[in-house]
matplotlib code that plots the C-alpha trace (Angstrom):
import matplotlib.pyplot as plt

x = [0.3, 3.0, 4.5, 1.9, 2.7, 6.4, 6.5, 4.2, 6.7, 10.0, 8.4, 7.0, 10.9, 12.7, 10.5, 10.5, 14.4, 14.7, 12.2, 14.1, 17.4, 16.2, 14.6, 17.9, 19.9, 17.1, 17.8, 14.6, 14.9, 15.2, 16.9, 20.2, 22.9, 24.1, 27.0, 27.1, 28.4, 30.0, 29.3, 31.5, 33.5, 34.3, 38.1, 38.5, 37.1, 39.9, 42.7, 41.3, 41.3, 44.8, 46.4, 48.2, 49.3, 51.7, 53.5, 53.1, 55.1, 57.6, 58.0, 58.8, 60.8, 63.3, 63.2, 63.8, 66.7, 69.3, 69.6, 69.3, 67.6, 69.2, 69.6, 73.5, 73.8, 75.9, 75.2, 77.8, 77.4, 74.4, 72.7, 73.2, 71.8, 69.8, 71.8, 71.1, 67.1, 67.2, 68.4, 66.7, 63.1, 64.1, 64.9, 61.5, 59.5, 61.9, 60.5, 57.1, 57.5, 58.1, 54.2, 53.3, 54.0, 57.0, 55.4, 56.4, 60.1, 61.9, 64.6, 66.4, 66.1, 69.2, 69.4, 71.8, 71.1, 72.9, 74.1, 72.1, 70.2, 69.3, 72.5, 75.8, 77.1, 76.3, 74.2, 73.6, 70.0, 68.1, 63.9, 63.2, 60.1, 58.2, 56.2, 53.2, 52.9, 49.2, 48.0, 46.0, 48.7, 46.7, 46.0, 48.3, 46.9, 49.7, 48.7, 51.2, 51.4, 54.4, 55.8, 59.3, 62.5, 64.7, 64.4, 65.8, 66.2, 65.7, 68.9, 67.8, 71.7, 72.3, 73.5, 75.2, 72.2, 69.8, 66.8, 64.7, 61.3, 58.7, 56.4, 57.5, 57.7, 58.5, 54.5, 53.7, 56.6, 54.9, 51.7, 53.5, 55.4, 52.1, 50.2, 52.5, 52.8, 49.1, 48.1, 51.4, 49.0, 46.1, 46.1, 44.8, 44.6, 46.3, 50.4, 50.9, 54.1, 55.0, 57.3, 59.5, 61.3, 64.6, 65.4, 62.1, 63.2, 66.0, 63.3, 61.3, 64.4, 63.0, 59.5, 60.4, 63.1, 60.1, 56.9, 59.4, 60.4, 56.8, 55.6, 58.8, 58.3, 55.0, 53.6, 49.9, 49.4, 46.1, 46.2, 49.2, 48.7, 51.3, 51.5, 53.2, 52.9, 50.3, 51.3, 50.2, 46.8, 47.8, 48.0, 50.5, 49.5, 45.8, 46.5, 43.1, 43.4, 41.5, 42.0, 39.1, 39.4, 42.3, 43.4, 43.1, 44.8, 44.1, 45.2, 41.9, 43.8, 45.6, 49.4, 49.7, 46.8, 47.3, 45.0, 42.7, 41.9, 41.8, 39.1, 37.2, 37.3, 36.2, 33.5, 32.2, 32.3, 34.9, 37.4, 36.1, 36.8, 39.9, 41.4, 42.7, 39.7, 38.0, 40.4, 40.1, 36.2, 37.2, 39.0, 36.4, 33.8, 35.3, 37.8, 34.6, 32.7, 35.0, 36.8, 34.1, 34.4, 36.7, 36.2, 38.4, 38.7, 38.9, 40.5, 41.1, 44.2, 47.0, 48.8, 49.2, 49.6, 52.6, 53.7, 54.5, 55.0, 55.7, 52.2, 53.3, 56.8, 53.2, 50.8, 53.2, 53.5, 49.5, 49.7, 46.2, 47.9, 46.0, 47.6, 47.2, 48.4, 46.9, 44.3, 46.1, 50.2, 52.3, 55.7, 56.6, 57.7, 58.6, 61.9, 63.3, 65.8, 66.0, 65.9, 63.4, 62.9, 60.9, 60.1, 59.0, 60.4, 60.9, 61.6, 60.1, 60.3, 58.1, 56.6, 54.6, 53.0, 49.5, 49.9, 46.5, 45.6, 48.2, 46.8, 43.7, 44.9, 46.5, 43.0, 41.8, 44.2, 44.1, 40.1, 40.4, 44.0, 42.1, 38.6, 40.7, 42.6, 40.2, 37.2, 37.8, 39.6, 37.1, 34.4, 35.9, 34.7, 32.4, 29.9, 27.3, 24.9, 24.4, 20.3, 18.3, 16.1, 15.7, 16.9, 20.4, 21.6, 25.5, 27.0, 30.2, 32.3, 32.4, 36.1, 39.1, 39.8, 37.1, 33.5, 31.7, 28.6, 27.1, 27.9, 26.8, 26.3, 26.9, 25.3, 26.1, 24.1, 26.7, 26.8, 27.8, 31.3, 30.8, 28.8, 25.0, 23.4, 23.9, 22.0, 23.6, 22.5, 23.8, 23.4, 26.5, 23.8, 21.2, 18.8, 18.0, 15.7, 18.0, 18.9, 22.7, 22.6, 21.9, 23.8, 27.5, 27.9, 30.8, 30.2, 32.5, 32.4, 31.1, 31.7, 29.3, 30.7, 30.2, 34.4, 33.8, 36.0, 37.5, 34.5, 34.7, 33.9, 32.2, 32.9, 30.2, 29.3, 26.4]
y = [-0.3, 2.4, 1.6, 3.7, 7.3, 6.7, 6.2, 9.7, 11.3, 10.6, 11.5, 14.8, 14.9, 13.9, 16.6, 19.4, 19.2, 19.2, 22.6, 23.8, 23.6, 25.2, 28.2, 28.1, 29.6, 32.2, 35.8, 37.2, 40.1, 39.1, 35.0, 36.0, 33.1, 33.2, 31.7, 28.9, 29.1, 26.7, 25.6, 27.5, 25.1, 27.0, 25.6, 26.8, 30.4, 30.5, 29.9, 32.1, 35.0, 34.0, 35.1, 38.3, 41.5, 42.0, 38.8, 38.5, 42.4, 40.8, 38.3, 40.5, 42.8, 40.2, 39.2, 42.5, 43.0, 40.2, 43.2, 40.6, 36.8, 36.1, 32.8, 33.0, 35.4, 34.9, 31.7, 32.4, 35.8, 35.4, 38.4, 38.3, 37.2, 33.4, 31.6, 33.5, 33.8, 30.5, 28.8, 31.9, 30.2, 27.5, 29.0, 30.1, 26.7, 24.8, 27.6, 26.9, 23.5, 23.3, 24.1, 20.9, 18.1, 17.5, 16.6, 20.0, 19.2, 21.6, 20.7, 23.0, 20.5, 20.3, 20.0, 21.3, 23.0, 22.6, 25.1, 26.4, 29.6, 31.9, 29.1, 30.3, 27.9, 24.4, 25.8, 23.9, 25.0, 24.3, 24.8, 25.8, 22.9, 22.3, 19.1, 18.8, 15.5, 13.9, 12.3, 9.4, 6.4, 5.3, 8.6, 9.1, 12.5, 15.6, 19.3, 21.5, 25.5, 27.3, 31.1, 31.7, 33.1, 34.2, 37.9, 40.0, 43.4, 44.7, 42.4, 38.8, 37.7, 40.5, 39.1, 41.9, 44.7, 45.1, 42.8, 43.2, 41.5, 42.9, 41.9, 39.3, 37.2, 37.6, 38.5, 34.7, 33.0, 35.3, 33.9, 30.0, 31.3, 32.4, 29.4, 27.7, 29.2, 29.3, 25.5, 23.4, 24.3, 21.9, 18.4, 17.0, 13.6, 14.4, 16.3, 19.3, 20.5, 24.5, 25.6, 28.5, 27.4, 28.7, 29.4, 30.7, 33.9, 31.7, 29.3, 27.8, 25.0, 25.2, 23.8, 21.7, 19.5, 19.1, 18.1, 15.5, 14.4, 14.1, 12.5, 10.2, 9.0, 8.1, 11.4, 11.3, 15.3, 16.4, 19.8, 22.6, 26.3, 28.1, 32.1, 34.2, 38.4, 38.7, 42.5, 45.1, 46.7, 49.7, 49.2, 50.4, 52.6, 52.3, 53.4, 51.4, 50.5, 47.1, 45.6, 43.4, 40.8, 38.0, 36.2, 32.3, 30.9, 27.2, 25.4, 24.6, 21.9, 19.8, 20.1, 16.7, 14.9, 11.3, 10.7, 8.9, 11.8, 13.9, 12.2, 12.1, 16.0, 16.1, 13.5, 14.7, 18.4, 19.0, 21.6, 23.9, 20.9, 20.2, 19.4, 22.7, 24.0, 22.2, 22.7, 26.9, 26.9, 25.1, 28.0, 30.4, 29.0, 28.6, 31.4, 34.1, 31.8, 32.4, 35.4, 38.6, 41.2, 39.4, 38.1, 35.2, 35.7, 32.3, 33.6, 31.0, 30.6, 28.6, 31.9, 35.6, 36.0, 34.5, 34.4, 31.1, 30.1, 27.7, 25.9, 24.9, 21.8, 20.9, 20.8, 19.7, 16.3, 15.5, 16.7, 19.0, 23.2, 26.5, 29.8, 33.3, 36.1, 40.4, 41.5, 44.5, 44.5, 46.9, 46.9, 49.3, 47.6, 44.5, 42.8, 47.0, 48.8, 50.3, 54.0, 57.2, 58.1, 60.8, 60.9, 57.8, 55.7, 52.1, 48.9, 46.3, 48.2, 46.8, 50.3, 49.3, 46.5, 45.9, 43.5, 43.5, 42.3, 39.6, 38.7, 38.1, 35.8, 34.3, 33.3, 32.7, 29.0, 28.9, 28.5, 25.9, 23.9, 23.5, 22.0, 19.9, 18.7, 17.6, 16.3, 12.6, 11.4, 11.7, 9.0, 7.0, 5.8, 8.7, 8.0, 9.5, 6.8, 7.4, 7.1, 9.0, 10.7, 13.8, 12.8, 12.0, 9.4, 9.5, 6.5, 6.3, 4.2, 4.8, 6.3, 5.1, 6.0, 6.6, 6.7, 9.6, 11.2, 11.7, 13.1, 17.1, 15.8, 19.0, 21.1, 24.6, 25.0, 24.6, 27.7, 28.6, 29.2, 28.1, 25.6, 27.0, 24.3, 21.4, 18.4, 16.8, 12.3, 9.0, 6.8, 5.9, 6.5, 9.3, 10.1, 13.3, 15.6, 17.7, 16.7, 16.0, 17.8, 21.2, 20.6, 19.6, 18.0, 16.2, 15.1, 15.0, 13.5, 15.2, 14.1, 14.7, 18.2, 19.7, 19.3, 18.7, 16.2, 18.5, 17.8, 14.7, 15.2, 12.2, 9.7, 8.6, 4.6, 2.6]
z = [0.6, 0.5, -2.9, -4.8, -2.9, -2.5, -6.4, -6.9, -4.7, -6.3, -10.3, -8.5, -7.0, -10.8, -12.0, -9.7, -10.1, -13.4, -13.1, -10.8, -13.0, -15.6, -13.5, -11.5, -14.6, -15.5, -14.3, -13.1, -15.4, -19.2, -18.7, -18.0, -17.4, -14.1, -12.7, -10.7, -7.4, -4.9, -1.8, 0.9, 3.3, 7.0, 7.0, 3.3, 4.3, 7.3, 5.0, 2.4, 5.2, 6.0, 3.2, 3.9, 2.5, 4.1, 4.0, 0.0, 0.0, 2.6, 0.3, -2.8, -0.9, -0.3, -3.4, -5.2, -2.5, -4.3, -6.8, -9.6, -9.8, -13.7, -13.9, -15.1, -12.3, -9.0, -7.4, -4.8, -2.4, 0.4, 0.1, -4.6, -7.4, -7.9, -5.9, -2.5, -3.6, -4.4, -0.7, 0.5, -0.6, 0.6, 4.0, 4.3, 3.3, 5.8, 8.7, 7.1, 7.3, 11.4, 11.5, 9.3, 12.3, 9.6, 6.3, 4.9, 2.8, 1.1, -1.2, -3.9, -7.0, -9.4, -13.4, -15.4, -18.6, -21.3, -23.7, -26.1, -27.2, -24.3, -22.3, -23.2, -21.3, -19.8, -16.2, -13.0, -12.0, -9.2, -8.4, -5.0, -3.7, -0.8, -0.9, 1.8, 2.0, 1.7, 4.9, 2.5, 1.8, -0.5, -2.4, -5.0, -6.9, -7.0, -6.8, -8.3, -7.8, -9.2, -10.0, -11.3, -9.6, -12.2, -13.2, -16.4, -18.1, -21.4, -22.9, -21.8, -21.4, -19.0, -15.6, -13.8, -14.2, -11.4, -12.5, -9.4, -10.9, -8.8, -10.5, -13.0, -11.6, -7.4, -7.1, -8.8, -6.5, -3.4, -4.5, -4.3, -0.6, 1.0, -0.5, 1.1, 5.1, 5.2, 3.7, 5.1, 8.6, 7.5, 6.6, 3.1, 2.1, -1.6, -1.7, -2.8, -4.3, -4.5, -6.3, -7.4, -10.8, -12.1, -16.0, -17.1, -19.3, -20.1, -21.9, -19.0, -18.0, -14.1, -15.3, -17.8, -15.7, -13.4, -16.1, -17.9, -14.1, -13.2, -16.0, -16.4, -12.5, -13.7, -10.7, -11.2, -11.1, -11.7, -11.8, -12.2, -11.4, -12.8, -12.0, -13.5, -13.7, -10.8, -9.2, -11.5, -11.9, -14.1, -17.9, -20.1, -23.6, -22.6, -18.9, -17.5, -13.6, -12.8, -9.2, -9.9, -12.1, -12.9, -16.1, -16.4, -19.5, -20.7, -23.5, -26.3, -28.3, -25.8, -27.3, -25.6, -28.4, -29.8, -32.6, -31.1, -28.7, -31.7, -33.6, -30.4, -30.2, -33.7, -33.4, -29.6, -31.0, -27.5, -28.7, -25.9, -23.0, -23.0, -19.0, -18.5, -20.6, -16.9, -14.3, -15.8, -15.4, -11.8, -10.5, -11.8, -9.5, -6.7, -6.6, -7.5, -4.8, -2.3, -3.2, -3.1, -5.7, -7.8, -11.4, -12.4, -16.6, -18.5, -21.7, -24.5, -25.7, -23.8, -23.4, -24.5, -28.0, -29.1, -25.8, -22.7, -19.3, -16.8, -17.4, -21.0, -20.9, -18.5, -21.1, -23.2, -20.3, -21.1, -17.4, -16.4, -16.3, -16.3, -15.7, -13.7, -15.2, -13.9, -16.5, -18.4, -18.3, -17.8, -20.4, -19.3, -16.3, -17.7, -18.8, -19.2, -17.5, -14.8, -16.7, -16.1, -20.2, -21.0, -17.4, -17.4, -15.1, -16.4, -14.7, -12.6, -9.0, -5.8, -6.0, -9.3, -7.7, -6.5, -2.8, -2.1, -6.4, -5.9, -2.5, -4.4, -6.9, -4.2, -2.8, -5.4, -6.2, -2.8, -2.7, -6.0, -4.7, -0.8, -2.7, -4.9, -2.3, -0.3, -2.9, -4.6, -7.3, -10.9, -11.5, -13.9, -17.8, -17.6, -20.9, -22.7, -24.1, -28.5, -29.1, -31.4, -28.1, -26.6, -23.0, -22.4, -20.3, -18.2, -17.1, -15.3, -12.9, -9.2, -8.3, -6.8, -3.2, -0.7, -2.2, -2.8, -1.5, -4.8, -8.4, -9.9, -13.7, -15.7, -18.2, -20.5, -24.1, -26.8, -27.7, -23.7, -22.1, -18.8, -17.2, -15.9, -14.1, -11.8, -11.0, -8.1, -8.0, -6.3, -8.4, -11.6, -14.0, -14.6, -17.3, -17.5, -19.5, -22.0, -25.6, -26.3, -29.5, -27.3, -24.1, -23.4, -20.2, -17.3, -14.3, -11.2, -7.7, -4.7, -1.3, 1.7, 2.3, -0.8, -2.5, -6.0, -8.6, -11.8, -14.6, -16.5, -19.8, -21.5, -23.8, -26.8, -25.9, -27.0]

ax = plt.figure().add_subplot(projection="3d")
ax.plot(x, y, z, "-o")
ax.set_aspect("equal")
plt.show()
């Protein structure tokens, strides 16, 4: 006798869910799409608030005080050059490690760069790296966040002239250091690597070394965050001031794409759904949820026009990687000799850094990284059933590791750039009243506290 009422309630709930999902993406004035908002976690909110503007200012000031951090500069002095700078970063990592119960380990990771191009002779370079070991011995996932320690002036081969590099890229390294300071006090099931790489200006050498090492050692890097030039808010030429937005660059067509991947991408129309693009959307959702009055702008390029950064070697080695960068660059203060010319001050000096802005960028990084660190593994073998039907059926397998509380099915219309709505389910299959011809879909694992994995774009299955 109780079966019929329960069935009716189930059907009503299902239909209501579909209606609510449709209504949720409509603005009450004109049908404008609303961005998704992630549920907030108190502990992550506390971490976000712990990001200190004063700490970031102090880190950048110390790096500037080393005079130059050119990759070919002095490695012996304790007060000047790249050697002193990378030892200092390592010492700060070690200082932060005291609050980690021994889980944070800092090293200088050496590698030899042979003579070529911008390297006039063989050079021993070193990345300053701190690894926060995950608390779950069965969790093999790794997050990497980086900035580049080296700096330059107008002549990329000039290792003697002062090259303060306050924004490019002491700002990015300061973000990495502040994330390490705050996050090393906490426990996460997976492992996080904080790294200040060397050799970016000479050819992305530090990042290339680390990316190749991760691939050779089969390290399960699920996301790489590169922070490069994240401290300026006034653009050159246009003089536009904007402290409310940051760009995230992500590849469209994967640099590491096999023939099978290419064929599948073309058949499913997945040009805008690379793994790095999913990470970029994830950062936007989480960053904007935790950092008020700050917009994460998705730039659908691998990097700026004809330029590159330390995320590029990770993309080339098949890893999910993005670049965070200020919304408008100021080229008067970037890659310039320090000088006054026609009344204009040139040079990458600390007085041109907006430290509050850099702190906001750090908070966006933290919000996304911490959520990923707490989240379950991604669902496996996500598929979209091919049939002539205006409903869509998605199927997937449970992820490895701890079983999630449920899953989010993400939807967006084909002409939209960002995910527009979520449907929460607890099973590993779902049929929803949205046409596969008009929508794109993805599935992510979710734990009981709302921490979600990266979305997985489905493959067609029969």
